N, CA, C and O atoms as CSV, one atom per row, in Angstrom:
chain,resi,resn,atom,element,x,y,z
A,1,MET,N,N,77.314,-126.429,176.945
A,1,MET,CA,C,76.467,-125.551,176.155
A,1,MET,C,C,77.351,-124.783,175.181
A,1,MET,O,O,78.363,-124.207,175.581
A,2,SER,N,N,76.985,-124.772,173.942
A,2,SER,CA,C,77.810,-124.113,172.933
A,2,SER,C,C,77.500,-122.622,172.907
A,2,SER,O,O,76.492,-122.174,173.453
A,3,THR,N,N,78.378,-121.864,172.266
A,3,THR,CA,C,78.167,-120.422,172.188
A,3,THR,C,C,76.981,-120.089,171.305
A,3,THR,O,O,76.376,-119.027,171.453
A,4,GLY,N,N,76.646,-120.974,170.398
A,4,GLY,CA,C,75.510,-120.730,169.512
A,4,GLY,C,C,74.183,-120.887,170.217
A,4,GLY,O,O,73.187,-120.315,169.774
A,5,ALA,N,N,74.135,-121.653,171.316
A,5,ALA,CA,C,72.865,-121.875,172.001
A,5,ALA,C,C,72.436,-120.653,172.806
A,5,ALA,O,O,71.258,-120.297,172.809
A,6,CYS,N,N,73.393,-120.002,173.496
A,6,CYS,CA,C,73.001,-118.857,174.317
A,6,CYS,C,C,72.896,-117.587,173.492
A,6,CYS,O,O,72.049,-116.737,173.767
A,7,CYS,N,N,73.712,-117.454,172.522
A,7,CYS,CA,C,73.688,-116.248,171.678
A,7,CYS,C,C,73.953,-116.677,170.245
A,7,CYS,O,O,75.110,-116.882,169.877
A,8,PRO,N,N,72.937,-116.818,169.437
A,8,PRO,CA,C,73.135,-117.344,168.089
A,8,PRO,C,C,74.048,-116.482,167.244
A,8,PRO,O,O,74.681,-116.980,166.313
A,9,ARG,N,N,74.127,-115.198,167.554
A,9,ARG,CA,C,74.962,-114.327,166.739
A,9,ARG,C,C,76.448,-114.652,166.917
A,9,ARG,O,O,77.225,-114.507,165.972
A,10,GLN,N,N,76.855,-115.090,168.118
A,10,GLN,CA,C,78.249,-115.425,168.339
A,10,GLN,C,C,78.588,-116.782,167.734
A,10,GLN,O,O,79.721,-116.995,167.300
A,11,GLY,N,N,77.633,-117.696,167.699
A,11,GLY,CA,C,77.923,-119.040,167.239
A,11,GLY,C,C,77.832,-119.236,165.740
A,11,GLY,O,O,78.334,-120.238,165.231
A,12,TRP,N,N,77.218,-118.330,165.020
A,12,TRP,CA,C,77.025,-118.573,163.597
A,12,TRP,C,C,78.301,-118.450,162.803
A,12,TRP,O,O,78.440,-119.106,161.771
A,13,THR,N,N,79.251,-117.624,163.252
A,13,THR,CA,C,80.512,-117.524,162.515
A,13,THR,C,C,81.352,-118.788,162.697
A,13,THR,O,O,82.017,-119.232,161.761
A,14,ALA,N,N,81.324,-119.365,163.893
A,14,ALA,CA,C,82.076,-120.598,164.122
A,14,ALA,C,C,81.460,-121.740,163.327
A,14,ALA,O,O,82.180,-122.553,162.746
A,15,ALA,N,N,80.138,-121.806,163.298
A,15,ALA,CA,C,79.474,-122.855,162.531
A,15,ALA,C,C,79.741,-122.683,161.042
A,15,ALA,O,O,79.918,-123.665,160.321
A,16,ALA,N,N,79.768,-121.455,160.590
A,16,ALA,CA,C,80.051,-121.200,159.178
A,16,ALA,C,C,81.493,-121.557,158.844
A,16,ALA,O,O,81.771,-122.074,157.762
A,17,ALA,N,N,82.407,-121.285,159.762
A,17,ALA,CA,C,83.809,-121.627,159.526
A,17,ALA,C,C,83.978,-123.139,159.459
A,17,ALA,O,O,84.773,-123.629,158.657
A,18,ARG,N,N,83.242,-123.896,160.291
A,18,ARG,CA,C,83.311,-125.360,160.229
A,18,ARG,C,C,82.785,-125.878,158.893
A,18,ARG,O,O,83.259,-126.892,158.381
A,19,ARG,N,N,81.819,-125.187,158.344
A,19,ARG,CA,C,81.246,-125.610,157.054
A,19,ARG,C,C,82.060,-125.099,155.875
A,19,ARG,O,O,81.807,-125.502,154.739
A,20,GLY,N,N,83.036,-124.217,156.116
A,20,GLY,CA,C,83.873,-123.706,155.036
A,20,GLY,C,C,83.235,-122.533,154.296
A,20,GLY,O,O,83.517,-122.319,153.117
A,21,LEU,N,N,82.385,-121.777,154.973
A,21,LEU,CA,C,81.722,-120.634,154.341
A,21,LEU,C,C,82.465,-119.348,154.677
A,21,LEU,O,O,83.024,-119.210,155.765
A,22,ASP,N,N,82.468,-118.412,153.740
A,22,ASP,CA,C,83.048,-117.106,154.053
A,22,ASP,C,C,82.003,-116.247,154.765
A,22,ASP,O,O,80.873,-116.691,154.969
A,23,ASN,N,N,82.368,-115.033,155.142
A,23,ASN,CA,C,81.490,-114.181,155.937
A,23,ASN,C,C,80.188,-113.836,155.212
A,23,ASN,O,O,79.122,-113.834,155.828
A,24,ALA,N,N,80.263,-113.546,153.924
A,24,ALA,CA,C,79.059,-113.170,153.179
A,24,ALA,C,C,78.080,-114.346,153.108
A,24,ALA,O,O,76.875,-114.168,153.287
A,25,GLN,N,N,78.605,-115.545,152.845
A,25,GLN,CA,C,77.731,-116.719,152.793
A,25,GLN,C,C,77.165,-117.038,154.169
A,25,GLN,O,O,76.015,-117.462,154.283
A,26,ALA,N,N,77.954,-116.838,155.205
A,26,ALA,CA,C,77.488,-117.102,156.561
A,26,ALA,C,C,76.405,-116.105,156.962
A,26,ALA,O,O,75.418,-116.482,157.594
A,27,ALA,N,N,76.585,-114.846,156.601
A,27,ALA,CA,C,75.573,-113.841,156.930
A,27,ALA,C,C,74.275,-114.137,156.197
A,27,ALA,O,O,73.193,-113.965,156.757
A,28,LEU,N,N,74.374,-114.582,154.942
A,28,LEU,CA,C,73.173,-114.939,154.189
A,28,LEU,C,C,72.496,-116.147,154.812
A,28,LEU,O,O,71.268,-116.218,154.858
A,29,LEU,N,N,73.283,-117.091,155.287
A,29,LEU,CA,C,72.727,-118.269,155.945
A,29,LEU,C,C,72.046,-117.882,157.259
A,29,LEU,O,O,70.981,-118.409,157.582
A,30,TYR,N,N,72.651,-116.967,158.019
A,30,TYR,CA,C,72.094,-116.599,159.317
A,30,TYR,C,C,70.885,-115.673,159.179
A,30,TYR,O,O,69.844,-115.910,159.793
A,31,TYR,N,N,71.025,-114.628,158.377
A,31,TYR,CA,C,69.960,-113.628,158.274
A,31,TYR,C,C,68.892,-113.996,157.246
A,31,TYR,O,O,67.789,-113.451,157.287
A,32,GLY,N,N,69.192,-114.880,156.355
A,32,GLY,CA,C,68.256,-115.215,155.290
A,32,GLY,C,C,68.473,-114.276,154.116
A,32,GLY,O,O,69.375,-113.438,154.138
A,33,ASP,N,N,67.640,-114.419,153.091
A,33,ASP,CA,C,67.819,-113.606,151.893
A,33,ASP,C,C,66.895,-112.389,151.866
A,33,ASP,O,O,66.578,-111.879,150.791
A,34,HIS,N,N,66.469,-111.929,153.011
A,34,HIS,CA,C,65.595,-110.747,153.047
A,34,HIS,C,C,66.257,-109.639,153.854
A,34,HIS,O,O,67.131,-109.875,154.689
A,35,PHE,N,N,65.818,-108.451,153.579
A,35,PHE,CA,C,66.288,-107.296,154.318
A,35,PHE,C,C,65.129,-106.763,155.135
A,35,PHE,O,O,63.989,-107.187,154.949
A,36,ASP,N,N,65.401,-105.865,156.010
A,36,ASP,CA,C,64.362,-105.264,156.829
A,36,ASP,C,C,63.691,-104.152,156.016
A,36,ASP,O,O,64.050,-102.980,156.130
A,37,LEU,N,N,62.720,-104.538,155.204
A,37,LEU,CA,C,62.063,-103.587,154.322
A,37,LEU,C,C,61.148,-102.631,155.072
A,37,LEU,O,O,60.911,-101.516,154.607
A,38,ASP,N,N,60.635,-103.041,156.212
A,38,ASP,CA,C,59.751,-102.161,156.976
A,38,ASP,C,C,60.488,-100.914,157.454
A,38,ASP,O,O,59.985,-99.800,157.314
A,39,SER,N,N,61.670,-101.101,158.014
A,39,SER,CA,C,62.403,-99.931,158.501
A,39,SER,C,C,62.905,-99.081,157.339
A,39,SER,O,O,62.988,-97.859,157.462
A,40,MET,N,N,63.242,-99.714,156.206
A,40,MET,CA,C,63.675,-98.955,155.048
A,40,MET,C,C,62.514,-98.135,154.478
A,40,MET,O,O,62.698,-96.973,154.116
A,41,ALA,N,N,61.329,-98.728,154.397
A,41,ALA,CA,C,60.158,-98.007,153.910
A,41,ALA,C,C,59.783,-96.879,154.861
A,41,ALA,O,O,59.395,-95.797,154.422
A,42,ARG,N,N,59.896,-97.129,156.152
A,42,ARG,CA,C,59.597,-96.092,157.146
A,42,ARG,C,C,60.569,-94.928,157.014
A,42,ARG,O,O,60.169,-93.768,157.117
A,43,SER,N,N,61.841,-95.229,156.788
A,43,SER,CA,C,62.838,-94.169,156.633
A,43,SER,C,C,62.592,-93.363,155.366
A,43,SER,O,O,62.702,-92.138,155.381
A,44,LEU,N,N,62.258,-94.038,154.270
A,44,LEU,CA,C,61.978,-93.328,153.024
A,44,LEU,C,C,60.723,-92.477,153.135
A,44,LEU,O,O,60.676,-91.377,152.584
A,45,ALA,N,N,59.713,-92.961,153.830
A,45,ALA,CA,C,58.484,-92.177,154.015
A,45,ALA,C,C,58.765,-90.945,154.852
A,45,ALA,O,O,58.241,-89.869,154.565
A,46,LEU,N,N,59.586,-91.087,155.881
A,46,LEU,CA,C,59.938,-89.944,156.712
A,46,LEU,C,C,60.745,-88.921,155.917
A,46,LEU,O,O,60.547,-87.715,156.070
A,47,LEU,N,N,61.646,-89.396,155.077
A,47,LEU,CA,C,62.438,-88.496,154.239
A,47,LEU,C,C,61.553,-87.767,153.234
A,47,LEU,O,O,61.732,-86.570,153.010
A,48,ALA,N,N,60.600,-88.474,152.626
A,48,ALA,CA,C,59.683,-87.843,151.670
A,48,ALA,C,C,58.804,-86.810,152.362
A,48,ALA,O,O,58.537,-85.747,151.803
A,49,LEU,N,N,58.355,-87.113,153.568
A,49,LEU,CA,C,57.545,-86.156,154.321
A,49,LEU,C,C,58.347,-84.910,154.664
A,49,LEU,O,O,57.842,-83.794,154.547
A,50,ALA,N,N,59.580,-85.092,155.081
A,50,ALA,CA,C,60.418,-83.937,155.417
A,50,ALA,C,C,60.706,-83.101,154.177
A,50,ALA,O,O,60.728,-81.872,154.256
A,51,ALA,N,N,60.926,-83.740,153.043
A,51,ALA,CA,C,61.192,-83.003,151.812
A,51,ALA,C,C,59.964,-82.248,151.336
A,51,ALA,O,O,60.089,-81.149,150.795
A,52,SER,N,N,58.775,-82.818,151.527
A,52,SER,CA,C,57.564,-82.144,151.066
A,52,SER,C,C,57.191,-80.968,151.952
A,52,SER,O,O,56.492,-80.063,151.495
A,53,LEU,N,N,57.633,-80.950,153.202
A,53,LEU,CA,C,57.312,-79.858,154.109
A,53,LEU,C,C,58.290,-78.692,154.003
A,53,LEU,O,O,58.146,-77.697,154.713
A,54,TYR,N,N,59.263,-78.806,153.138
A,54,TYR,CA,C,60.290,-77.782,153.024
A,54,TYR,C,C,59.700,-76.442,152.581
A,54,TYR,O,O,60.129,-75.399,153.075
A,55,GLY,N,N,58.743,-76.441,151.678
A,55,GLY,CA,C,58.212,-75.205,151.131
A,55,GLY,C,C,56.975,-74.688,151.830
A,55,GLY,O,O,56.267,-73.860,151.257
A,56,CYS,N,N,56.682,-75.130,153.025
A,56,CYS,CA,C,55.450,-74.743,153.717
A,56,CYS,C,C,55.609,-73.475,154.542
A,56,CYS,O,O,54.973,-73.342,155.588
A,57,ALA,N,N,56.429,-72.556,154.103
A,57,ALA,CA,C,56.632,-71.326,154.856
A,57,ALA,C,C,55.464,-70.364,154.664
A,57,ALA,O,O,55.279,-69.463,155.483
A,58,GLY,N,N,54.691,-70.526,153.631
A,58,GLY,CA,C,53.564,-69.646,153.356
A,58,GLY,C,C,53.342,-69.542,151.861
A,58,GLY,O,O,54.299,-69.501,151.087
A,59,ALA,N,N,52.115,-69.500,151.464
A,59,ALA,CA,C,51.795,-69.439,150.045
A,59,ALA,C,C,51.741,-67.989,149.599
A,59,ALA,O,O,51.210,-67.143,150.318
A,60,PRO,N,N,52.285,-67.686,148.419
A,60,PRO,CA,C,52.150,-66.331,147.909
A,60,PRO,C,C,50.679,-66.025,147.648
A,60,PRO,O,O,49.948,-66.867,147.127
A,61,SER,N,N,50.252,-64.830,148.008
A,61,SER,CA,C,48.857,-64.465,147.815
A,61,SER,C,C,48.776,-63.032,147.311
A,61,SER,O,O,49.748,-62.279,147.371
A,62,PHE,N,N,47.622,-62.678,146.822
A,62,PHE,CA,C,47.395,-61.326,146.328
A,62,PHE,C,C,46.056,-60.831,146.875
A,62,PHE,O,O,45.151,-61.619,147.147
A,63,GLY,N,N,45.952,-59.529,147.027
A,63,GLY,CA,C,44.727,-58.939,147.555
A,63,GLY,C,C,43.751,-58.636,146.435
A,63,GLY,O,O,44.123,-58.055,145.415
A,64,LEU,N,N,42.495,-59.032,146.628
A,64,LEU,CA,C,41.460,-58.776,145.632
A,64,LEU,C,C,40.178,-58.421,146.373
A,64,LEU,O,O,39.601,-59.265,147.058
A,65,PHE,N,N,39.727,-57.162,146.236
A,65,PHE,CA,C,38.527,-56.665,146.894
A,65,PHE,C,C,38.598,-56.844,148.420
A,65,PHE,O,O,37.598,-57.177,149.057
A,66,GLY,N,N,39.753,-56.626,148.982
A,66,GLY,CA,C,39.908,-56.699,150.427
A,66,GLY,C,C,40.146,-58.089,150.990
A,66,GLY,O,O,40.316,-58.238,152.200
A,67,ALA,N,N,40.162,-59.109,150.143
A,67,ALA,CA,C,40.409,-60.484,150.608
A,67,ALA,C,C,41.696,-60.989,149.955
A,67,ALA,O,O,42.075,-60.543,148.872
A,68,TYR,N,N,42.354,-61.919,150.628
A,68,TYR,CA,C,43.583,-62.481,150.094
A,68,TYR,C,C,43.298,-63.832,149.426
A,68,TYR,O,O,42.665,-64.708,150.014
A,69,PHE,N,N,43.773,-63.978,148.199
A,69,PHE,CA,C,43.599,-65.206,147.442
A,69,PHE,C,C,44.972,-65.786,147.148
A,69,PHE,O,O,45.920,-65.040,146.905
A,70,PRO,N,N,45.090,-67.112,147.168
A,70,PRO,CA,C,46.396,-67.711,146.868
A,70,PRO,C,C,46.750,-67.551,145.392
A,70,PRO,O,O,45.882,-67.557,144.520
A,71,LEU,N,N,48.031,-67.411,145.143
A,71,LEU,CA,C,48.505,-67.206,143.781
A,71,LEU,C,C,48.265,-68.429,142.906
A,71,LEU,O,O,48.056,-68.295,141.700
A,72,TRP,N,N,48.292,-69.631,143.504
A,72,TRP,CA,C,48.066,-70.827,142.692
A,72,TRP,C,C,46.652,-70.837,142.115
A,72,TRP,O,O,46.426,-71.381,141.034
A,73,LEU,N,N,45.702,-70.237,142.831
A,73,LEU,CA,C,44.332,-70.170,142.322
A,73,LEU,C,C,44.260,-69.254,141.107
A,73,LEU,O,O,43.604,-69.582,140.119
A,74,LEU,N,N,44.925,-68.122,141.177
A,74,LEU,CA,C,44.980,-67.222,140.021
A,74,LEU,C,C,45.671,-67.910,138.849
A,74,LEU,O,O,45.225,-67.781,137.709
A,75,SER,N,N,46.747,-68.634,139.113
A,75,SER,CA,C,47.467,-69.339,138.045
A,75,SER,C,C,46.588,-70.399,137.398
A,75,SER,O,O,46.587,-70.548,136.176
A,76,ALA,N,N,45.840,-71.134,138.214
A,76,ALA,CA,C,44.955,-72.171,137.676
A,76,ALA,C,C,43.861,-71.555,136.809
A,76,ALA,O,O,43.564,-72.060,135.727
A,77,LEU,N,N,43.270,-70.476,137.280
A,77,LEU,CA,C,42.225,-69.812,136.493
A,77,LEU,C,C,42.782,-69.249,135.191
A,77,LEU,O,O,42.125,-69.326,134.153
A,78,ALA,N,N,43.982,-68.686,135.236
A,78,ALA,CA,C,44.607,-68.177,134.013
A,78,ALA,C,C,44.911,-69.313,133.038
A,78,ALA,O,O,44.758,-69.148,131.828
A,79,GLY,N,N,45.342,-70.463,133.556
A,79,GLY,CA,C,45.612,-71.610,132.686
A,79,GLY,C,C,44.362,-72.148,132.032
A,79,GLY,O,O,44.376,-72.487,130.849
A,80,ILE,N,N,43.269,-72.232,132.791
A,80,ILE,CA,C,41.999,-72.704,132.222
A,80,ILE,C,C,41.502,-71.723,131.166
A,80,ILE,O,O,41.062,-72.129,130.091
A,81,ALA,N,N,41.575,-70.428,131.477
A,81,ALA,CA,C,41.146,-69.419,130.507
A,81,ALA,C,C,42.018,-69.469,129.250
A,81,ALA,O,O,41.510,-69.338,128.136
A,82,GLY,N,N,43.318,-69.658,129.425
A,82,GLY,CA,C,44.220,-69.748,128.276
A,82,GLY,C,C,43.918,-70.953,127.398
A,82,GLY,O,O,43.973,-70.860,126.171
A,83,ALA,N,N,43.599,-72.081,128.019
A,83,ALA,CA,C,43.256,-73.276,127.241
A,83,ALA,C,C,41.956,-73.062,126.474
A,83,ALA,O,O,41.848,-73.468,125.316
A,84,LEU,N,N,40.963,-72.427,127.109
A,84,LEU,CA,C,39.688,-72.165,126.422
A,84,LEU,C,C,39.863,-71.176,125.281
A,84,LEU,O,O,39.301,-71.371,124.203
A,85,VAL,N,N,40.630,-70.124,125.502
A,85,VAL,CA,C,40.867,-69.132,124.443
A,85,VAL,C,C,41.635,-69.765,123.280
A,85,VAL,O,O,41.316,-69.514,122.118
A,86,SER,N,N,42.641,-70.581,123.587
A,86,SER,CA,C,43.391,-71.225,122.502
A,86,SER,C,C,42.498,-72.173,121.706
A,86,SER,O,O,42.642,-72.271,120.487
A,87,TYR,N,N,41.585,-72.867,122.367
A,87,TYR,CA,C,40.650,-73.739,121.655
A,87,TYR,C,C,39.753,-72.922,120.728
A,87,TYR,O,O,39.531,-73.309,119.581
A,88,ARG,N,N,39.236,-71.793,121.221
A,88,ARG,CA,C,38.371,-70.945,120.391
A,88,ARG,C,C,39.137,-70.374,119.205
A,88,ARG,O,O,38.577,-70.234,118.117
A,89,ILE,N,N,40.405,-70.044,119.400
A,89,ILE,CA,C,41.227,-69.546,118.289
A,89,ILE,C,C,41.447,-70.645,117.260
A,89,ILE,O,O,41.370,-70.389,116.058
A,90,PHE,N,N,41.720,-71.864,117.711
A,90,PHE,CA,C,41.909,-72.971,116.780
A,90,PHE,C,C,40.645,-73.236,115.963
A,90,PHE,O,O,40.728,-73.512,114.766
A,91,VAL,N,N,39.484,-73.153,116.598
A,91,VAL,CA,C,38.226,-73.395,115.895
A,91,VAL,C,C,37.944,-72.262,114.913
A,91,VAL,O,O,37.529,-72.514,113.782
A,92,ALA,N,N,38.167,-71.007,115.338
A,92,ALA,CA,C,37.856,-69.852,114.481
A,92,ALA,C,C,38.757,-69.787,113.255
A,92,ALA,O,O,38.311,-69.369,112.186
A,93,THR,N,N,40.006,-70.189,113.390
A,93,THR,CA,C,40.938,-70.111,112.263
A,93,THR,C,C,40.948,-71.370,111.407
A,93,THR,O,O,41.553,-71.373,110.335
A,94,GLY,N,N,40.296,-72.436,111.853
A,94,GLY,CA,C,40.288,-73.677,111.090
A,94,GLY,C,C,41.456,-74.596,111.419
A,94,GLY,O,O,41.596,-75.654,110.806
A,95,TRP,N,N,42.280,-74.220,112.355
A,95,TRP,CA,C,43.413,-75.062,112.725
A,95,TRP,C,C,42.970,-76.302,113.494
A,95,TRP,O,O,43.741,-77.252,113.628
A,96,ALA,N,N,41.748,-76.305,113.997
A,96,ALA,CA,C,41.265,-77.454,114.766
A,96,ALA,C,C,41.201,-78.711,113.903
A,96,ALA,O,O,41.334,-79.823,114.414
A,97,GLU,N,N,40.997,-78.537,112.593
A,97,GLU,CA,C,40.968,-79.702,111.695
A,97,GLU,C,C,42.369,-80.144,111.295
A,97,GLU,O,O,42.565,-81.285,110.878
A,98,ILE,N,N,43.345,-79.245,111.419
A,98,ILE,CA,C,44.713,-79.560,110.994
A,98,ILE,C,C,45.532,-80.140,112.154
A,98,ILE,O,O,46.229,-81.144,112.006
A,99,VAL,N,N,45.427,-79.492,113.283
A,99,VAL,CA,C,46.228,-79.901,114.447
A,99,VAL,C,C,45.560,-81.088,115.126
A,99,VAL,O,O,44.391,-81.024,115.506
A,100,ARG,N,N,46.304,-82.156,115.270
A,100,ARG,CA,C,45.777,-83.336,115.951
A,100,ARG,C,C,45.975,-83.212,117.448
A,100,ARG,O,O,46.732,-82.358,117.909
A,101,ALA,N,N,45.306,-84.049,118.201
A,101,ALA,CA,C,45.411,-84.105,119.671
A,101,ALA,C,C,45.130,-82.730,120.283
A,101,ALA,O,O,45.959,-82.183,121.010
A,102,GLN,N,N,43.961,-82.184,119.982
A,102,GLN,CA,C,43.590,-80.865,120.459
A,102,GLN,C,C,43.602,-80.771,121.982
A,102,GLN,O,O,44.005,-79.750,122.540
A,103,LEU,N,N,43.167,-81.822,122.648
A,103,LEU,CA,C,43.145,-81.801,124.102
A,103,LEU,C,C,44.552,-81.612,124.667
A,103,LEU,O,O,44.751,-80.817,125.585
A,104,LEU,N,N,45.511,-82.329,124.130
A,104,LEU,CA,C,46.888,-82.203,124.610
A,104,LEU,C,C,47.488,-80.844,124.277
A,104,LEU,O,O,48.199,-80.263,125.097
A,105,VAL,N,N,47.211,-80.335,123.084
A,105,VAL,CA,C,47.773,-79.051,122.668
A,105,VAL,C,C,47.202,-77.921,123.526
A,105,VAL,O,O,47.950,-77.082,124.029
A,106,ASN,N,N,45.894,-77.901,123.690
A,106,ASN,CA,C,45.280,-76.831,124.483
A,106,ASN,C,C,45.647,-76.936,125.958
A,106,ASN,O,O,45.824,-75.915,126.623
A,107,THR,N,N,45.762,-78.143,126.472
A,107,THR,CA,C,46.202,-78.319,127.859
A,107,THR,C,C,47.627,-77.812,128.039
A,107,THR,O,O,47.936,-77.175,129.046
A,108,ALA,N,N,48.485,-78.089,127.082
A,108,ALA,CA,C,49.865,-77.608,127.159
A,108,ALA,C,C,49.919,-76.084,127.115
A,108,ALA,O,O,50.699,-75.471,127.844
A,109,ILE,N,N,49.105,-75.477,126.273
A,109,ILE,CA,C,49.062,-74.011,126.223
A,109,ILE,C,C,48.574,-73.448,127.553
A,109,ILE,O,O,49.122,-72.464,128.050
A,110,GLY,N,N,47.543,-74.069,128.133
A,110,GLY,CA,C,47.045,-73.633,129.430
A,110,GLY,C,C,48.082,-73.784,130.527
A,110,GLY,O,O,48.212,-72.898,131.372
A,111,LEU,N,N,48.830,-74.895,130.537
A,111,LEU,CA,C,49.874,-75.102,131.540
A,111,LEU,C,C,51.008,-74.090,131.400
A,111,LEU,O,O,51.547,-73.611,132.397
A,112,ILE,N,N,51.365,-73.769,130.159
A,112,ILE,CA,C,52.408,-72.772,129.936
A,112,ILE,C,C,51.960,-71.413,130.461
A,112,ILE,O,O,52.728,-70.717,131.125
A,113,LEU,N,N,50.726,-71.038,130.167
A,113,LEU,CA,C,50.206,-69.763,130.650
A,113,LEU,C,C,50.118,-69.738,132.180
A,113,LEU,O,O,50.457,-68.730,132.801
A,114,ALA,N,N,49.670,-70.829,132.784
A,114,ALA,CA,C,49.586,-70.904,134.244
A,114,ALA,C,C,50.974,-70.782,134.870
A,114,ALA,O,O,51.137,-70.104,135.885
A,115,GLU,N,N,51.963,-71.425,134.281
A,115,GLU,CA,C,53.327,-71.336,134.803
A,115,GLU,C,C,53.887,-69.926,134.663
A,115,GLU,O,O,54.585,-69.446,135.556
A,116,LEU,N,N,53.592,-69.266,133.563
A,116,LEU,CA,C,54.044,-67.881,133.383
A,116,LEU,C,C,53.415,-66.963,134.424
A,116,LEU,O,O,54.095,-66.100,134.978
A,117,VAL,N,N,52.121,-67.140,134.695
A,117,VAL,CA,C,51.457,-66.327,135.719
A,117,VAL,C,C,52.085,-66.602,137.085
A,117,VAL,O,O,52.303,-65.672,137.863
A,118,TRP,N,N,52.375,-67.859,137.382
A,118,TRP,CA,C,52.988,-68.204,138.659
A,118,TRP,C,C,54.373,-67.566,138.796
A,118,TRP,O,O,54.705,-67.005,139.840
A,119,LEU,N,N,55.174,-67.658,137.734
A,119,LEU,CA,C,56.520,-67.093,137.793
A,119,LEU,C,C,56.486,-65.572,137.885
A,119,LEU,O,O,57.305,-64.978,138.586
A,120,LEU,N,N,55.559,-64.942,137.194
A,120,LEU,CA,C,55.414,-63.493,137.309
A,120,LEU,C,C,54.950,-63.093,138.704
A,120,LEU,O,O,55.435,-62.112,139.267
A,121,GLY,N,N,54.009,-63.856,139.262
A,121,GLY,CA,C,53.472,-63.530,140.575
A,121,GLY,C,C,54.461,-63.714,141.701
A,121,GLY,O,O,54.431,-62.959,142.673
A,122,THR,N,N,55.334,-64.692,141.599
A,122,THR,CA,C,56.304,-64.935,142.662
A,122,THR,C,C,57.586,-64.128,142.478
A,122,THR,O,O,58.448,-64.122,143.357
A,123,GLY,N,N,57.713,-63.454,141.353
A,123,GLY,CA,C,58.884,-62.623,141.129
A,123,GLY,C,C,60.071,-63.363,140.566
A,123,GLY,O,O,61.172,-62.812,140.545
A,124,HIS,N,N,59.897,-64.585,140.110
A,124,HIS,CA,C,60.999,-65.342,139.536
A,124,HIS,C,C,61.201,-65.029,138.066
A,124,HIS,O,O,62.215,-65.408,137.480
A,125,LEU,N,N,60.250,-64.345,137.474
A,125,LEU,CA,C,60.345,-63.943,136.069
A,125,LEU,C,C,60.181,-62.425,136.042
A,125,LEU,O,O,59.141,-61.904,136.446
A,126,LEU,N,N,61.165,-61.743,135.585
A,126,LEU,CA,C,61.208,-60.269,135.554
A,126,LEU,C,C,61.463,-59.667,136.869
A,126,LEU,O,O,61.524,-58.443,136.985
């Protein structure tokens, strides 16, 4: 009985040496041209999950009429209001006919305002 019959891992290097293959070619011959993608995907998913849970210590909130509201909600409302106000200003001044891609411009203004409210609320700005 050859060493390859009882344990293929021990016999593949001898068989590769008889064929004149180096270690890399022998490993490709034994393992095939695929990698264990399932374990790699599982590891990456676990790493992504761990990275996403890093900031879950608690959401910043503010008190309003005796109830606590999350700061992201205030930021979102400020961004929507900022986009609507900027649209009304563009229409009132006539810039709506000059400036192209109004949806993108007003959305960008709203996002900037929402980010400013978030940074002010968390204390990272000022």
